[in-house]
Every structure is written in structure tokens, then in C-alpha cells.
C-alpha positions as CSV (number, residue, x, y, z in Angstrom):
1,M,115.9,82.9,-67.4
2,K,112.9,81.7,-69.5
3,T,111.9,79.5,-66.6
4,K,111.8,82.4,-64.2
5,I,109.8,84.6,-66.6
6,F,107.3,81.8,-67.2
7,S,106.9,81.3,-63.4
8,F,106.3,85.0,-62.9
9,I,103.6,85.1,-65.6
10,L,101.9,82.0,-64.2
11,L,101.9,83.5,-60.7
12,T,100.4,86.8,-61.9
13,A,97.7,84.9,-63.8
14,L,96.8,82.9,-60.7
15,L,96.5,86.1,-58.7
16,I,94.3,87.8,-61.3
17,T,92.1,84.7,-61.7
18,S,91.5,84.4,-57.9
19,C,90.1,87.9,-57.8
20,T,87.6,87.6,-60.6
21,P,83.8,87.6,-60.1
22,N,83.8,83.8,-60.7
23,N,86.1,83.4,-57.7
24,P,85.1,86.1,-55.2
25,Q,87.1,86.6,-52.1
26,P,85.4,85.8,-48.8
27,T,83.7,88.8,-47.2
28,P,84.7,89.4,-43.5
29,T,81.8,89.0,-41.1
30,P,80.7,92.5,-40.0
31,T,81.4,93.4,-36.5
32,P,78.2,94.5,-34.6
33,N,78.1,98.2,-33.8
34,P,78.9,98.4,-30.1
35,T,76.6,101.4,-29.7
36,N,73.7,99.1,-30.5
37,L,74.2,97.6,-27.0
38,N,73.8,100.9,-25.2
39,W,70.7,100.9,-23.1
40,K,69.1,102.8,-20.2
41,F,66.0,103.3,-18.3
42,K,64.9,106.0,-15.9
43,L,61.6,105.8,-14.1
44,T,60.7,108.5,-11.6
45,I,57.4,108.1,-9.6
46,N,56.6,110.9,-7.1
47,G,60.2,112.0,-7.0
48,I,61.6,108.5,-6.4
49,T,63.9,107.5,-9.3
50,T,64.9,104.0,-10.5
51,R,67.7,104.3,-13.0
52,C,70.3,102.1,-14.8
53,E,72.5,102.5,-17.8
54,G,74.7,100.0,-19.5
55,S,76.5,99.0,-22.7
56,S,76.1,95.2,-22.7
57,L,73.2,92.8,-22.3
58,N,73.3,90.6,-19.2
59,F,70.0,88.9,-18.3
60,N,71.4,88.0,-14.8
61,S,72.0,91.7,-14.0
62,N,70.4,95.0,-15.0
63,F,69.1,95.4,-18.6
64,C,66.6,97.0,-21.0
65,F,65.7,95.3,-24.3
66,A,62.9,95.2,-26.8
67,M,61.4,92.5,-29.0
68,A,58.8,92.8,-31.7
69,S,56.0,90.2,-32.5
70,G,52.5,90.3,-33.7
71,G,52.2,94.0,-34.1
72,I,53.5,94.7,-30.5
73,F,56.8,95.8,-29.2
74,T,57.6,94.4,-25.7
75,V,60.1,96.4,-23.8
76,T,61.4,94.8,-20.6
77,F,63.7,96.5,-18.1
78,S,65.1,95.2,-14.9
79,L,67.1,96.2,-11.9
80,A,68.4,93.0,-10.4
81,D,71.9,94.0,-9.2
82,Q,72.7,97.1,-7.2
83,T,76.4,96.3,-7.2
84,A,76.7,96.3,-11.0
85,A,78.4,99.2,-12.9
86,S,75.1,99.9,-14.7
87,Y,73.2,100.6,-11.4
88,I,72.6,104.3,-10.6
89,S,69.6,104.4,-8.2
90,G,66.5,102.7,-7.0
91,S,65.2,99.4,-5.6
92,L,65.1,96.0,-7.2
93,G,62.3,95.4,-9.6
94,T,61.2,94.6,-13.2
95,A,58.8,96.3,-15.6
96,G,57.3,95.4,-18.9
97,I,55.9,97.8,-21.5
98,Q,53.7,96.8,-24.4
99,L,53.8,99.3,-27.3
100,Q,51.6,99.1,-30.4
101,Y,53.4,99.4,-33.6
102,P,53.0,103.0,-34.8
103,I,51.0,103.3,-38.1
104,I,52.8,105.2,-40.8
105,G,51.7,108.8,-40.8
106,V,50.0,108.5,-37.4
107,N,51.6,110.0,-34.3
108,P,52.2,107.1,-31.9
109,I,51.3,109.3,-28.9
110,G,47.9,108.2,-27.5
111,L,48.1,104.5,-28.5
112,N,47.2,101.9,-25.8
113,N,50.7,101.5,-24.4
114,L,50.6,99.5,-21.2
115,I,53.1,99.4,-18.3
116,G,53.1,96.8,-15.6
117,S,55.8,96.4,-13.0
118,T,56.7,95.1,-9.6
119,P,57.1,96.9,-7.3
120,W,57.8,100.3,-8.8
121,I,54.3,101.0,-10.2
122,T,52.1,98.7,-8.2
123,N,53.3,100.3,-4.9
124,F,53.4,104.0,-5.1
125,P,54.8,105.8,-2.1
126,S,52.1,106.9,0.4
127,L,49.3,105.2,-1.6
128,P,47.4,102.0,-0.6
129,T,48.8,98.8,-2.1
130,G,46.7,97.7,-5.1
131,Y,45.1,101.1,-5.7
132,L,45.3,100.4,-9.5
133,M,42.3,98.1,-9.2
134,Y,40.3,101.4,-8.9
135,G,41.7,102.9,-12.0
136,Y,42.8,106.5,-12.4
137,S,41.9,109.8,-14.0
138,S,44.0,112.1,-16.2
139,T,42.6,115.2,-14.5
140,L,42.0,116.2,-10.9
141,N,38.6,115.0,-9.7
142,G,38.0,113.8,-13.2
143,T,36.4,110.7,-14.7
144,I,38.1,107.3,-14.8
145,V,40.4,106.6,-17.8
146,P,38.7,103.7,-19.7
147,N,40.3,100.3,-18.9
148,S,42.6,101.8,-16.3
149,A,41.3,99.5,-13.5
150,S,43.0,96.5,-15.2
151,G,46.1,96.7,-13.0
152,N,48.3,98.2,-15.7
153,L,48.9,101.8,-16.7
154,S,47.8,102.8,-20.1
155,L,49.9,105.9,-20.9
156,P,50.6,107.9,-24.0
157,I,54.2,106.9,-24.3
158,N,56.1,108.9,-26.9
159,I,58.2,106.6,-29.2
160,T,61.0,108.8,-30.4
161,D,63.0,106.2,-32.4
162,L,61.8,102.7,-33.5
163,G,65.3,101.6,-34.1
164,S,65.9,98.6,-36.3
165,P,65.5,94.8,-35.7
166,G,68.5,92.6,-34.9
167,N,69.0,89.0,-36.1
168,N,67.1,87.5,-33.2
169,D,70.2,85.5,-32.3
170,Y,71.3,87.5,-29.3
171,I,74.6,88.2,-31.1
172,T,73.9,90.9,-33.7
173,F,71.5,93.6,-32.5
174,G,69.6,96.3,-34.3
175,S,69.5,100.0,-33.5
176,P,67.9,100.7,-30.1
177,L,64.2,101.6,-29.6
178,K,63.7,104.8,-27.7
179,G,60.8,106.3,-25.9
180,N,59.6,108.5,-23.0
181,Y,56.7,109.8,-21.1
182,S,56.1,112.6,-18.6
183,G,52.8,113.4,-16.9
184,T,50.5,113.2,-13.9
185,I,47.7,110.9,-13.2
186,Y,45.2,111.1,-10.4
187,V,44.1,108.2,-8.1
188,R,41.7,107.8,-5.3
189,S,43.1,108.4,-1.8
190,D,40.4,106.4,-0.2
191,P,41.8,102.8,0.5
192,F,38.4,101.4,-0.4
193,G,38.3,103.0,-3.9
194,V,35.5,105.5,-3.2
195,G,35.4,109.2,-3.6
196,S,37.1,111.3,-6.3
197,Y,40.4,111.0,-8.1
198,D,42.1,113.5,-5.9
199,T,45.7,112.3,-5.4
200,P,48.3,113.2,-8.1
201,V,51.0,110.7,-9.1
202,T,53.7,112.2,-11.3
203,I,55.5,109.8,-13.6
204,D,58.6,110.4,-15.8
205,L,59.9,107.6,-18.0
206,D,62.8,107.6,-20.4
207,F,64.3,104.5,-21.9
208,V,66.6,103.2,-24.6
209,A,66.1,99.5,-25.3
210,V,68.4,97.1,-27.1
211,R,66.6,95.7,-30.2
212,I,67.0,91.9,-30.3
């Protein structure tokens, strides 16, 4: 009987000791929040919409992700597979957006946010190929927007949620970065880039990018 009691006391002591701060129990690795992999992009130009939405990141298919470096967010979205479940509408292509880090206390609208893509932006319907070399105006028959003849669109993209960074390991992702833009720019209808900015181009952009 004494042997049984002693064995019980010894076992209890071992259990208590194993849970003390000097012997902490291993902490399970947190499971990444699956909602952090939800992404989407919708780009409508003159009524033609390119759109995809997904819940996993596959660089061989359709995707939208964001990386931060040197004071710049780079958002990349691509439509590479029209047979994928994430495909909704549009033709094949890829776009990149460079977003300046918003300064605390300053509205990010109006920063120099650049968009470049192939072929969605560089080939607007009914407009001459390469028209961006002539720049554009923000008003009908107005003056050229500074630096708009660089081949990229400098638009006041609204950043609605910066999200949070991931571990940069393509395993654990942060909260998504979100943004949008809706507006009209005016380009020259003349194929030689002369005359006034008389042709409206309506652009609507909405995206949710996975933070790597």
C-alpha cells in the first residue's frame, strides 16, 4: 500500500514540475488565417472588365499579391488561366501598381501611384496603340498631367486598408492590402499625338492583394 501511495505522489510531482515556468510546454505553431489568402482584382476600362477572385496563391495561375520594400508597395495582379476557378471575366494579361507608403496623418489619395500593364491599359479599345506616349489630361480639353507621357498611368489610387506584413516566406501571410480608383482621364484621339485631350477613358479599379 505504501508503495502505491509513494508512486502516486511521485507521479503527481512529475506532472506539476513539467508544467512549471522552468519547463514550459511547447506552444503549437499558429495556423495562418485562411482569410489572409483571399484576393481579388477588378479592372474596368471603357466598360470592358477584367476580373478574378481567389482564396489561394498560385503564381502559375491567376493572382493578386503585394510586397513592400524601400518605401514602396508593389501590387501585382495577373490573369493567366481562363479555366481556373478564380477566373470571372477578361483577357489574359498582367499589371503592376507601385504605391507610395502613406505618411501618417496624410490622406494617401493624390500620391504618385503608377500603373503599368499589358495589354489592358496599353491597348484601350478604339484608341491608337501606344497613345500613352502622348500623356493625358484629367479634364476634357485640359492640360497634360505632369509625367503622364511616361507610358504609365499616375492615378490617385485610394488605399483603404494597408493590411499587415507576412513573414516573407510564402507560408504565413499578413492581412491583405486593399485599394480602389474610379475616374475618367482624357487622351488625344489623333494617332500622331496632336490636338486636344478630347477622348474620355473611364477607369474603375478595385483590388485586394495578399500581403507576402
